[in-house]
DRENKOL-724116 format. One line per field, with one value per atom (N, C-alpha, C, O): residue in one letter; x, y, z. Coordinates in Angstrom, 1 decimal, padded with zeros to 4 digits. Layout:
N
rest c(a  ...)
u c(X  ...)
v c(Y  ...)
w c(Z  ...)
END
This chain:
138
rest c(m  m  m  m  r  r  r  r  l  l  l  l  a  a  a  a  s  s  s  s  k  k  k  k  p  p  p  p  v  v  v  v  g  g  g  g  l  l  l  l  p  p  p  p  a  a  a  a  i  i  i  i  v  v  v  v  s  s  s  s  q  q  q  q  d  d  d  d  l  l  l  l  v  v  v  v  t  t  t  t  q  q  q  q  i  i  i  i  a  a  a  a  r  r  r  r  a  a  a  a  l  l  l  l  t  t  t  t  d  d  d  d  a  a  a  a  i  i  i  i  i  i  i  i  s  s  s  s  g  g  g  g  q  q  q  q  i  i  i  i  p  p  p  p  p  p  p  p  g  g  g  g  a  a  a  a  k  k  k  k  v  v  v  v  a  a  a  a  e  e  e  e  a  a  a  a  a  a  a  a  v  v  v  v  a  a  a  a  r  r  r  r  e  e  e  e  l  l  l  l  g  g  g  g  v  v  v  v  s  s  s  s  r  r  r  r  a  a  a  a  p  p  p  p  v  v  v  v  r  r  r  r  e  e  e  e  a  a  a  a  g  g  g  g  r  r  r  r  l  l  l  l  l  l  l  l  e  e  e  e  s  s  s  s  q  q  q  q  g  g  g  g  l  l  l  l  l  l  l  l  v  v  v  v  s  s  s  s  i  i  i  i  p  p  p  p  g  g  g  g  r  r  r  r  g  g  g  g  f  f  f  f  s  s  s  s  v  v  v  v  r  r  r  r  t  t  t  t  h  h  h  h  a  a  a  a  p  p  p  p  d  d  d  d  e  e  e  e  i  i  i  i  d  d  d  d  d  d  d  d  l  l  l  l  y  y  y  y  d  d  d  d  l  l  l  l  r  r  r  r  i  i  i  i  c  c  c  c  i  i  i  i  e  e  e  e  k  k  k  k  h  h  h  h  a  a  a  a  a  a  a  a  v  v  v  v  l  l  l  l  a  a  a  a  a  a  a  a  q  q  q  q  r  r  r  r  m  m  m  m  t  t  t  t  p  p  p  p  e  e  e  e  n  n  n  n  r  r  r  r  l  l  l  l  a  a  a  a  l  l  l  l  r  r  r  r  r  r  r  r  q  q  q  q  l  l  l  l  d  d  d  d  v  v  v  v  l  l  l  l  h  h  h  h  e  e  e  e  t  t  t  t  a  a  a  a  a  a  a  a  i  i  i  i  n  n  n  n  d  d  d  d  p  p  p  p  a  a  a  a  r  r  r  r  q  q  q  q  v  v  v  v)
u c(001.0  000.1  000.9  001.9  000.7  001.5  000.7  -000.4  001.6  001.1  001.3  002.2  000.2  000.4  001.6  002.1  001.9  003.1  002.7  001.5  003.8  003.2  003.0  003.5  002.4  002.2  003.5  004.4  003.6  004.9  004.7  005.5  003.6  003.3  002.8  002.9  002.2  001.8  000.5  -000.3  000.6  -000.5  -001.9  -001.9  -002.9  -004.1  -004.6  -004.4  -005.2  -005.7  -007.0  -007.9  -007.0  -008.2  -009.0  -008.5  -010.0  -010.9  -011.9  -012.9  -011.8  -012.6  -013.8  -013.7  -014.8  -016.3  -016.5  -015.9  -017.4  -017.7  -018.1  -017.7  -018.8  -019.5  -018.3  -018.2  -017.1  -016.0  -015.3  -015.1  -015.0  -014.4  -014.9  -014.2  -016.5  -017.2  -017.0  -016.7  -017.1  -017.0  -015.6  -015.4  -014.7  -013.2  -013.0  -012.2  -013.6  -013.5  -014.0  -013.4  -015.3  -016.0  -015.3  -015.3  -014.7  -013.9  -012.7  -012.4  -012.1  -010.8  -011.1  -010.4  -012.3  -012.8  -013.1  -012.7  -013.8  -014.1  -013.0  -013.0  -012.1  -010.9  -009.9  -009.3  -009.9  -009.0  -009.8  -009.3  -011.0  -011.7  -012.4  -013.0  -012.5  -012.9  -014.6  -015.4  -015.0  -016.4  -016.4  -016.1  -016.7  -016.5  -017.7  -018.7  -017.5  -018.6  -019.9  -019.9  -021.0  -022.4  -022.7  -023.8  -021.7  -022.1  -023.1  -023.2  -023.9  -024.9  -024.0  -023.2  -024.2  -023.7  -024.7  -025.3  -024.8  -026.0  -025.6  -024.6  -026.4  -026.2  -026.1  -025.3  -026.8  -027.0  -025.5  -024.8  -024.9  -023.9  -022.6  -021.6  -022.8  -021.5  -021.6  -020.6  -022.7  -022.9  -022.3  -021.5  -022.8  -022.3  -021.0  -020.4  -020.2  -018.8  -018.0  -017.0  -018.4  -017.8  -018.1  -017.4  -019.1  -019.6  -020.0  -019.6  -021.1  -021.6  -023.1  -023.5  -023.9  -025.3  -025.5  -024.6  -026.6  -026.9  -027.0  -026.9  -027.3  -027.5  -026.5  -026.6  -025.2  -023.8  -023.4  -022.5  -023.8  -023.5  -024.6  -024.2  -025.6  -026.5  -026.1  -026.1  -025.7  -025.2  -023.7  -023.5  -022.9  -021.7  -022.1  -021.5  -023.2  -023.7  -024.1  -024.0  -024.6  -025.2  -024.1  -024.1  -023.2  -021.9  -021.2  -020.8  -021.0  -020.3  -021.2  -020.6  -022.4  -023.3  -023.2  -023.2  -023.0  -023.0  -021.4  -021.3  -020.5  -019.2  -019.2  -018.2  -020.3  -020.4  -019.8  -019.7  -019.4  -019.0  -020.1  -020.0  -021.3  -022.2  -023.5  -023.6  -024.5  -025.9  -026.9  -026.9  -027.8  -029.0  -030.2  -030.8  -030.6  -031.6  -032.8  -032.8  -034.0  -035.0  -035.7  -036.2  -035.6  -036.2  -035.1  -035.4  -034.0  -032.9  -031.6  -030.8  -031.3  -030.0  -029.1  -029.4  -027.9  -026.8  -026.1  -026.1  -025.6  -024.6  -023.5  -023.7  -022.5  -021.2  -021.5  -022.2  -021.2  -021.5  -020.7  -019.6  -021.4  -020.7  -020.8  -021.7  -019.6  -019.6  -019.7  -019.1  -020.5  -020.7  -019.4  -018.7  -019.2  -017.9  -017.8  -016.7  -018.8  -018.8  -018.5  -017.8  -018.9  -018.6  -017.0  -016.4  -016.6  -015.1  -014.3  -013.3  -014.7  -014.0  -014.1  -013.0  -015.3  -015.5  -014.5  -013.8  -014.4  -013.5  -012.1  -011.4  -011.7  -010.4  -010.0  -008.8  -010.9  -010.7  -010.6  -009.8  -011.4  -011.2  -009.8  -009.2  -009.4  -008.2  -007.1  -006.2  -007.0  -006.0  -005.8  -004.7  -006.9  -007.0  -006.3  -005.4  -006.7  -006.1  -004.7  -004.0  -004.2  -002.9  -001.9  -000.8  -002.5  -001.8  -001.7  -000.7  -002.4  -002.3  -001.4  -000.6  -001.5  -000.6  000.8  001.7  001.1  002.4  003.1  004.1  002.3  002.9  003.3  004.5  002.5  002.8  004.0  004.9  004.0  005.3  006.5  007.6  006.3  007.7  008.0  009.2  007.1  007.5  008.2  009.0  007.7  008.3  009.4  009.8  009.7  010.8  012.0  012.7  012.4  013.7  014.6  014.1  016.0  016.6  016.2  016.3  015.9  015.3  013.9  013.7  013.1  012.0  012.2  011.5  013.2  013.6  014.0  013.7  014.9  015.4  014.2  014.1  013.4  012.2  011.3  010.9  011.1  010.4  010.8  010.1  012.2  013.0  012.8  012.7  012.7  012.7  011.2  010.9  010.3  008.8  008.7  007.9  009.3  009.0  009.9  009.4  010.8  011.4  010.5  010.5  009.6  008.7  007.4  006.9  007.1  006.0  006.4  005.5  007.6  008.2  008.2  007.9  008.6  008.7  007.3  007.0  006.3  005.1  004.3  003.6  004.5  004.1  004.4  003.8  005.7  006.2  005.7  006.0  004.8  004.3  002.9  002.3  002.3  001.0  000.1  -000.5  000.0  -000.8  -001.6  -001.2  -002.8  -003.7  -003.9  -003.8  -004.3  -004.5  -003.2  -003.4  -002.1  -001.0  -000.7  -000.3  -000.9  -000.8  -001.7  -001.4  -002.9  -003.9  -003.3  -003.8)
v c(-001.1  000.0  001.2  001.3  002.2  003.2  004.7  005.0  005.2  006.3  007.5  007.6  008.5  009.7  010.6  010.4  011.4  012.3  013.4  013.8  013.8  014.6  015.9  016.2  016.8  018.2  019.0  018.7  020.0  020.5  022.1  022.9  022.5  023.9  024.9  026.1  024.1  024.8  025.7  025.4  026.7  027.7  027.2  026.7  027.3  026.9  027.8  029.0  027.0  027.8  028.2  027.5  029.7  030.4  030.6  031.4  030.1  030.3  031.4  031.2  032.6  033.7  033.3  032.9  033.6  033.6  034.8  035.9  034.6  035.9  037.1  038.2  036.8  038.0  038.8  040.0  037.8  038.5  039.4  040.5  038.9  039.6  040.7  041.7  040.8  042.1  043.0  044.1  042.6  043.4  044.0  045.1  043.3  043.7  044.8  045.7  044.5  045.5  046.8  047.9  046.7  047.9  048.6  049.9  048.0  048.6  049.4  050.5  048.7  049.2  050.7  051.7  050.5  051.7  052.9  054.0  052.6  053.4  054.0  055.2  053.2  053.7  054.5  055.5  054.2  054.8  056.3  057.2  056.4  057.8  057.9  058.9  056.5  056.4  056.4  056.9  056.0  056.2  056.9  056.3  058.4  059.1  058.9  058.3  059.4  059.5  059.9  060.7  059.3  059.7  059.5  059.8  058.9  058.4  057.1  056.3  057.0  056.0  054.9  055.2  053.7  052.5  051.7  050.8  051.9  051.3  050.0  049.7  049.0  047.5  047.1  046.2  047.7  047.3  047.7  046.9  049.0  049.5  048.9  048.9  048.3  047.5  046.3  046.0  045.4  044.2  044.4  043.6  045.3  045.3  045.4  044.9  046.4  046.8  045.4  045.1  044.7  043.6  042.3  041.3  042.4  041.3  040.1  039.0  040.5  039.4  040.0  041.1  039.0  039.3  040.2  040.3  041.0  041.9  041.2  041.9  039.9  039.1  039.1  039.5  038.9  038.7  040.3  040.5  041.3  042.8  043.2  043.9  042.7  043.1  042.5  043.2  041.1  040.5  041.3  041.4  041.5  042.3  043.6  044.0  044.4  045.5  045.3  046.1  044.2  044.0  043.7  044.3  043.0  042.8  044.0  044.1  045.1  046.1  046.9  047.5  047.0  047.6  047.0  047.8  045.8  045.2  045.7  045.8  045.9  046.4  048.0  048.6  048.6  050.0  051.0  052.2  050.3  051.2  051.7  052.7  050.9  051.3  051.6  051.3  052.2  052.3  052.0  052.3  051.4  050.8  051.8  052.1  052.4  053.3  052.5  052.2  052.2  051.3  052.0  053.1  051.1  051.3  052.1  052.3  052.4  053.2  052.7  053.3  051.5  050.8  051.3  051.7  051.3  051.5  053.0  053.5  053.4  054.6  054.4  053.7  055.1  055.2  055.8  056.8  055.4  056.1  057.2  057.3  058.3  059.7  059.7  059.2  060.4  060.6  062.0  062.9  062.2  063.5  063.9  063.1  065.1  065.6  065.1  064.7  065.2  064.8  063.1  062.6  062.4  060.9  060.8  060.0  061.5  061.5  061.9  061.3  063.0  063.4  062.3  061.9  061.5  060.4  059.3  058.8  059.0  058.1  058.3  057.5  059.8  059.9  059.9  059.5  060.3  060.3  058.9  058.6  057.8  056.5  055.9  055.2  056.3  055.6  056.4  055.7  057.6  058.2  057.4  057.1  057.0  056.2  054.9  054.5  054.3  052.8  052.9  052.1  054.0  054.0  054.4  054.1  055.1  055.6  054.5  054.6  053.6  052.5  051.5  050.9  051.3  050.3  050.9  050.1  052.3  052.7  052.4  051.8  052.8  052.4  050.9  050.6  050.0  048.5  048.2  047.4  048.8  048.6  049.1  048.5  050.3  050.8  050.1  049.9  049.5  048.5  047.2  046.6  046.8  045.3  045.6  044.7  046.9  047.3  046.4  046.4  045.7  045.0  046.0  046.9  045.7  046.2  046.1  047.1  044.7  044.3  045.1  045.7  045.2  045.9  047.6  048.3  047.9  049.3  049.6  050.7  048.6  048.8  048.5  049.3  047.8  047.5  048.8  049.2  049.3  050.5  051.7  052.4  051.8  052.9  052.7  053.7  051.4  051.2  051.5  051.9  051.2  051.5  053.0  053.6  053.7  055.4  055.7  056.6  055.3  055.6  055.4  056.3  054.3  053.9  055.0  055.5  055.2  056.1  057.6  058.2  058.1  059.2  059.3  060.3  058.3  058.1  058.2  058.9  057.5  057.4  058.8  059.2  059.4  060.8  061.9  062.9  061.4  062.4  062.2  063.0  061.0  060.6  061.1  061.0  061.7  062.1  060.9  060.9  059.8  058.8  058.3  057.4  058.8  058.7  057.3  056.8  056.4  054.9  054.3  053.5  054.6  053.8  054.4  053.6  055.7  056.3  055.5  055.3  055.2  054.3  053.2  052.4)
w c(000.0  000.0  000.0  000.8  -000.8  -001.0  -000.1  -000.3  000.8  001.4  000.7  -000.1  000.9  000.3  000.7  001.8  000.0  000.4  001.6  001.8  002.2  003.2  002.7  001.6  003.4  003.0  003.0  003.8  002.1  001.9  002.1  001.7  002.5  002.8  001.6  001.7  000.4  -000.8  -000.4  000.5  -001.0  -000.7  -001.3  -002.4  -000.7  -001.2  -002.4  -002.5  -003.3  -004.7  -004.4  -003.9  -004.7  -004.5  -005.8  -006.6  -006.0  -007.1  -007.1  -006.3  -007.6  -007.3  -008.4  -009.6  -007.7  -008.5  -009.3  -009.1  -010.2  -011.0  -010.1  -010.4  -009.0  -008.3  -007.6  -007.5  -006.9  -006.4  -007.3  -006.9  -008.5  -009.5  -009.9  -010.2  -010.1  -010.5  -009.2  -009.4  -008.0  -007.0  -006.7  -006.3  -007.0  -007.0  -008.1  -007.9  -009.4  -010.3  -010.0  -010.3  -009.5  -009.0  -008.0  -008.1  -006.9  -005.8  -006.2  -005.8  -007.3  -007.9  -008.6  -008.5  -009.3  -010.0  -009.1  -009.4  -007.9  -006.9  -006.2  -006.0  -005.8  -005.1  -006.0  -005.6  -007.3  -008.2  -008.6  -009.3  -008.2  -008.4  -009.8  -010.2  -010.7  -012.0  -011.5  -012.4  -010.5  -010.1  -008.8  -007.8  -009.0  -007.8  -006.9  -007.2  -005.5  -004.4  -005.1  -005.9  -004.7  -005.3  -006.3  -006.6  -007.4  -008.7  -008.7  -007.8  -009.7  -009.9  -010.5  -011.4  -010.1  -010.6  -011.2  -010.6  -012.6  -013.5  -013.8  -014.5  -013.4  -013.5  -015.0  -015.3  -015.9  -017.3  -017.7  -018.3  -017.5  -018.0  -017.7  -018.4  -016.4  -015.7  -016.5  -017.2  -016.5  -017.0  -018.6  -019.0  -019.4  -020.8  -021.0  -021.9  -019.9  -020.1  -019.8  -020.4  -018.9  -018.3  -019.2  -019.1  -019.9  -020.8  -020.0  -020.2  -019.1  -018.2  -018.0  -018.3  -017.5  -017.3  -015.9  -015.0  -016.0  -014.8  -013.5  -012.5  -013.2  -011.9  -011.2  -010.0  -011.7  -010.9  -010.6  -009.7  -011.3  -011.0  -010.0  -009.1  -010.0  -009.1  -007.6  -006.6  -007.6  -006.5  -005.9  -004.7  -006.7  -006.4  -005.8  -004.9  -006.3  -005.8  -004.2  -003.3  -004.1  -002.9  -001.9  -000.8  -002.2  -001.4  -001.1  000.0  -001.9  -001.8  -000.8  000.1  -001.0  000.0  001.6  002.6  001.6  002.9  003.3  004.6  002.8  003.1  003.3  003.7  002.9  003.2  002.0  002.1  000.8  -000.4  -001.3  -001.9  -001.4  -002.3  -001.1  000.0  -002.0  -001.1  -002.1  -003.3  -001.6  -002.6  -002.5  -001.5  -003.6  -003.7  -004.3  -005.5  -003.5  -004.1  -005.4  -005.5  -006.3  -007.6  -008.5  -009.7  -008.2  -008.7  -008.9  -009.6  -008.3  -008.2  -007.0  -005.9  -007.5  -006.4  -006.9  -008.0  -005.9  -006.1  -005.1  -004.1  -005.4  -004.6  -003.4  -003.4  -002.1  -000.8  -000.7  -001.1  -000.1  000.1  001.7  002.4  002.2  003.7  004.0  003.4  005.1  005.5  006.4  007.0  006.4  007.0  008.6  009.1  009.1  010.7  010.6  011.6  009.6  009.6  009.4  010.1  008.7  008.4  009.5  009.9  010.2  011.5  012.4  012.9  012.7  013.6  013.3  014.2  012.0  011.5  011.9  012.5  011.6  012.0  013.3  013.7  014.2  015.6  016.1  017.0  015.5  015.7  015.4  016.2  014.2  013.5  014.4  014.6  015.1  015.8  016.9  017.2  017.8  019.0  018.7  019.4  017.6  017.4  017.2  017.8  016.2  015.8  016.9  016.8  017.9  019.0  019.9  020.6  020.0  020.8  020.1  020.8  019.0  018.1  018.1  018.1  018.1  018.4  019.6  019.7  020.6  022.1  022.1  022.5  021.6  021.6  020.7  021.1  019.6  018.7  019.3  019.2  019.9  020.4  021.6  021.8  022.5  023.4  023.0  023.7  021.9  021.4  020.3  019.6  020.1  019.1  019.1  020.1  018.0  017.9  017.0  016.4  016.8  016.0  014.4  013.6  014.2  012.8  012.6  011.5  013.6  013.3  013.0  012.3  013.8  013.4  012.2  011.6  011.5  010.4  009.4  008.4  009.4  008.6  008.5  007.4  009.6  009.8  009.1  008.5  009.1  008.4  006.9  006.1  006.5  005.1  004.5  003.4  005.5  005.2  005.1  004.3  005.8  005.9  004.5  003.9  004.2  003.1  001.9  001.1  001.6  000.7  000.6  -000.4  002.1  002.3  001.8  001.2  001.9  001.5  -000.1  -000.7  -000.7  -002.2  -002.9  -003.9  -002.0  -002.7  -002.5  -003.4  -001.4  -001.3  -002.2  -002.4  -003.0  -004.1  -005.3  -006.2  -005.5  -006.8  -006.7  -005.6  -007.8  -007.9  -008.4  -009.5  -007.6  -007.8  -006.8  -006.1  -006.5  -005.3  -005.1  -003.9  -006.1  -006.0  -005.3  -004.3  -005.6  -005.1  -003.7  -002.8  -003.5  -002.2  -001.1  000.0  -001.7  -000.7  -000.4  000.3)
END
C-alpha cells in the first residue's frame, strides 16, 4: 500500500467566482476615482462593459453595499456612498486612537530588525508621497 506524500506547505488555490471578480473591479474603480462618490452604478452599463449578465452585477452591488462602499436606492439601483464631514471626523478620531495604541505597543516590542524595517517602510512612504498617484498612495 502506497502512502500519500506529506504536505509541503503549498498555498491554497483560491478560485474567485464571478461576483467576487465584479466586486473587485467595481472596488478598484471606486478607489481609483473612476467612479466618484455619489455616482450612480448602473447595472446594465457595468454588465455590458464587463460582458456579463446583470444578475452577478446586482449581487456584487449587494456585497459592496454590505461592506459600506455602495448604497441601494429602491427602484433606482446603487450609487457610491458619500460620507458627511462629521462621519469623516469620527473615523479619523477612531483611527488616531487605534494608531496611538498600536504605536505604543510597537515601541514596547521594537527590535533592531523591526526598527530597520520601519525605516525602510518610511522611505517607501516618502517616495510614494512624492508621486502624484492617489491609488498607489492609498
